[in-house]
C-alpha positions as CSV (number, residue, x, y, z in Angstrom):
1,X,31.0,-3.2,2.0
2,X,31.5,-5.4,-1.1
3,X,28.7,-4.9,-3.6
4,X,27.9,-5.8,-7.2
5,X,25.5,-2.9,-7.5
6,X,26.4,0.3,-9.2
7,X,24.8,3.7,-8.8
8,X,23.3,3.4,-12.3
9,X,21.7,0.0,-11.5
10,X,20.3,1.3,-8.2
11,X,18.8,4.3,-9.9
12,X,17.4,2.1,-12.7
13,X,15.8,-0.2,-10.1
14,X,14.3,2.7,-8.2
15,X,13.0,4.3,-11.4
16,X,11.3,1.1,-12.6
17,X,9.8,0.3,-9.2
18,X,8.5,3.8,-8.6
19,X,6.9,4.1,-12.0
20,X,5.2,0.7,-11.5
21,X,4.0,1.8,-8.1
22,X,2.6,5.1,-9.5
23,X,0.6,3.3,-12.2
24,X,-3.1,2.9,-11.1
25,X,-3.6,-0.7,-10.1
26,X,-5.5,-3.0,-7.7
27,X,-3.1,-2.1,-4.9
28,X,-3.4,1.6,-5.6
29,X,-7.2,1.4,-5.5
30,X,-7.0,-0.6,-2.3
31,X,-4.8,1.9,-0.5
32,X,-7.0,4.8,-1.7
33,X,-10.2,3.0,-0.7
34,X,-9.0,2.1,2.8
35,X,-7.6,5.6,3.3
36,X,-10.8,7.4,2.1
37,X,-13.1,5.2,4.1
38,X,-11.1,4.9,7.4
39,X,-8.3,7.5,7.4
40,X,-4.7,7.9,6.4
41,X,-3.4,5.4,8.9
42,X,-5.3,2.6,7.2
43,X,-3.7,3.6,3.9
44,X,-0.3,3.4,5.6
45,X,-1.0,-0.1,6.9
46,X,-2.3,-1.3,3.5
47,X,0.9,0.1,2.0
48,X,3.0,-1.9,4.5
49,X,1.2,-5.0,3.5
50,X,1.9,-4.3,-0.2
51,X,5.6,-3.7,0.5
52,X,5.9,-6.9,2.5
53,X,4.3,-8.9,-0.4
54,X,6.8,-7.3,-2.8
55,X,9.7,-8.2,-0.5
56,X,8.6,-11.8,-0.5
57,X,8.8,-11.8,-4.3
58,X,12.2,-10.1,-4.3
59,X,13.6,-12.7,-1.9
60,X,12.2,-15.5,-4.1
61,X,14.0,-14.0,-7.2
62,X,17.3,-13.2,-5.5
63,X,17.9,-16.4,-3.6
64,X,16.3,-18.8,-6.1
65,X,14.1,-20.4,-3.4
66,X,12.9,-23.0,-5.9
67,X,11.0,-25.1,-3.4
68,X,8.9,-22.1,-2.2
69,X,8.6,-20.8,-5.7
70,X,7.3,-24.2,-6.9
71,X,4.9,-24.4,-3.9
72,X,3.6,-20.9,-4.7
73,X,3.2,-21.9,-8.4
74,X,1.1,-25.0,-7.6
75,X,-0.9,-23.3,-4.9
76,X,-1.1,-19.8,-6.4
77,X,-4.7,-20.2,-7.3
78,X,-5.7,-20.8,-3.6
79,X,-3.9,-17.6,-2.6
80,X,-5.8,-15.7,-5.2
81,X,-9.1,-17.2,-4.2
82,X,-8.5,-16.5,-0.5
83,X,-7.4,-12.9,-1.3
84,X,-10.4,-12.3,-3.5
85,X,-12.9,-13.7,-1.0
86,X,-11.3,-11.6,1.7
87,X,-11.6,-8.4,-0.4
88,X,-15.2,-9.1,-1.3
89,X,-16.0,-9.6,2.4
90,X,-14.3,-6.3,3.2
91,X,-16.4,-4.6,0.5
92,X,-19.6,-6.0,1.9
93,X,-18.7,-4.8,5.4
94,X,-18.1,-1.3,3.9
95,X,-21.5,-1.4,2.2
96,X,-23.2,-2.3,5.5
97,X,-21.2,0.2,7.7
98,X,-23.2,3.0,9.3
99,X,-23.0,6.5,7.7
100,X,-21.2,8.0,10.7
101,X,-18.8,11.0,10.4
102,X,-16.3,9.1,12.5
103,X,-15.5,7.0,9.5
104,X,-13.9,10.0,7.8
105,X,-11.4,10.7,10.4
106,X,-10.3,7.1,10.8
107,X,-12.0,6.2,14.1
108,X,-14.3,3.6,12.6
109,X,-14.4,0.0,13.7
110,X,-12.2,-1.4,10.9
111,X,-8.8,-2.5,12.3
112,X,-5.4,-1.5,11.0
113,X,-4.7,-5.3,10.7
114,X,-7.5,-5.5,8.2
115,X,-5.9,-2.8,6.1
116,X,-2.5,-4.5,6.3
117,X,-4.0,-7.9,5.2
118,X,-5.8,-6.1,2.4
119,X,-2.5,-4.9,1.0
120,X,-0.7,-8.2,1.6
121,X,-3.4,-10.3,0.0
122,X,-3.7,-8.1,-3.1
123,X,0.1,-8.3,-3.7
124,X,0.5,-12.0,-3.0
125,X,-2.6,-12.7,-5.2
126,X,-1.2,-10.7,-8.1
127,X,0.6,-13.1,-10.4
128,X,1.9,-10.1,-12.5
129,X,3.9,-8.9,-9.5
130,X,6.1,-12.0,-9.2
131,X,6.5,-12.2,-13.0
132,X,7.5,-8.5,-12.9
133,X,10.3,-9.2,-10.4
134,X,11.4,-12.4,-12.1
135,X,11.5,-10.5,-15.4
136,X,13.3,-7.3,-14.5
137,X,15.6,-8.0,-11.6
138,X,18.0,-10.2,-13.5
139,X,18.2,-7.5,-16.2
140,X,19.7,-5.1,-13.7
141,X,21.5,-7.4,-11.2
142,X,24.0,-10.2,-11.5
143,X,22.2,-12.7,-9.3
144,X,25.1,-15.0,-9.2
145,X,27.3,-12.4,-7.5
146,X,24.7,-10.7,-5.2
147,X,25.7,-10.2,-1.5
148,X,23.6,-9.8,1.6
149,X,24.5,-6.1,1.5
150,X,23.1,-5.9,-2.0
151,X,19.9,-7.6,-0.9
152,X,19.5,-5.0,1.8
153,X,20.0,-2.2,-0.7
154,X,17.5,-3.6,-3.1
155,X,14.9,-4.0,-0.3
156,X,15.5,-0.5,0.9
157,X,15.1,0.8,-2.7
158,X,11.9,-1.2,-3.0
159,X,10.5,0.2,0.2
160,X,11.1,3.8,-0.8
161,X,10.0,3.3,-4.4
162,X,6.7,1.7,-3.4
163,X,5.9,3.6,-0.3
164,X,6.2,7.1,-1.7
165,X,3.6,6.6,-4.6
166,X,1.2,4.6,-2.5
167,X,1.3,6.9,0.5
168,X,0.8,9.8,-1.9
169,X,-2.4,8.2,-3.1
170,X,-3.4,7.5,0.5
171,X,-2.9,11.1,1.5
172,X,-4.8,12.5,-1.4
173,X,-7.7,10.1,-0.7
174,X,-7.7,11.0,3.0
175,X,-7.7,14.7,2.2
176,X,-10.5,14.3,-0.3
177,X,-12.6,12.4,2.2
178,X,-12.3,15.1,4.8
179,X,-14.4,17.3,2.5
180,X,-17.3,14.9,2.8
181,X,-18.5,15.2,6.4
182,X,-22.3,14.7,6.0
183,X,-23.7,11.3,6.7
184,X,-25.0,10.9,3.2
185,X,-21.7,11.7,1.7
186,X,-19.9,9.2,4.0
187,X,-22.5,6.6,3.1
188,X,-21.9,7.2,-0.6
189,X,-18.1,7.1,0.0
190,X,-18.5,3.7,1.8
191,X,-20.6,2.3,-1.1
192,X,-18.0,3.4,-3.7
193,X,-15.1,2.1,-1.7
194,X,-16.9,-1.1,-0.9
195,X,-17.8,-1.6,-4.6
196,X,-14.1,-1.1,-5.5
197,X,-13.0,-3.7,-3.0
198,X,-15.6,-6.2,-4.2
199,X,-14.7,-5.5,-7.8
200,X,-11.0,-6.2,-7.2
201,X,-11.9,-9.3,-5.3
202,X,-14.0,-10.6,-8.1
203,X,-11.3,-9.9,-10.6
204,X,-8.8,-11.9,-8.6
205,X,-11.1,-14.9,-8.5
206,X,-12.3,-14.7,-12.1
207,X,-8.8,-14.5,-13.5
208,X,-7.4,-17.2,-11.3
209,X,-5.9,-20.1,-13.2
């Protein structure tokens, strides 16, 4: 397969993406909160949503989809408002959720689709994410010579680099929640997780421009 990527550039891409994914952020908090409140599977689906959002940004950068990029630029604030409102609603639902022990092992009423959308909205609503890709991808890759194979490699690198850190957070949050099996502890966990989701939603809305 013809490729413009080198082992050094692939390693550099992986390193930068992995470090960025490990740094505590809104997406990290969302994955941890969903996993702690509803179980590891919800953390997994939140991570899938995050990865999909990142892939959208990567494709925008690689193929110079100027029309879509321009549309996202002019409508970006609406995406952030929608994402923020959605996260606030999820937080309120967590506040109001009953303090049942089922919530700790992931058998609560919250759907996996909700967790997926949480991750997706947080990523698409994060203007820093697209600026991150527009800023660093051209530094490692010759976009004028990129091939379809290169694109596949980059997406694979992104999936691994993002999933490993986020799923690590999800696993740790899920294990920690398993120690809290009393109804009072679960209620407190739901309040904390809900407050985090509401806080992230408010930040997305407040800092929308």
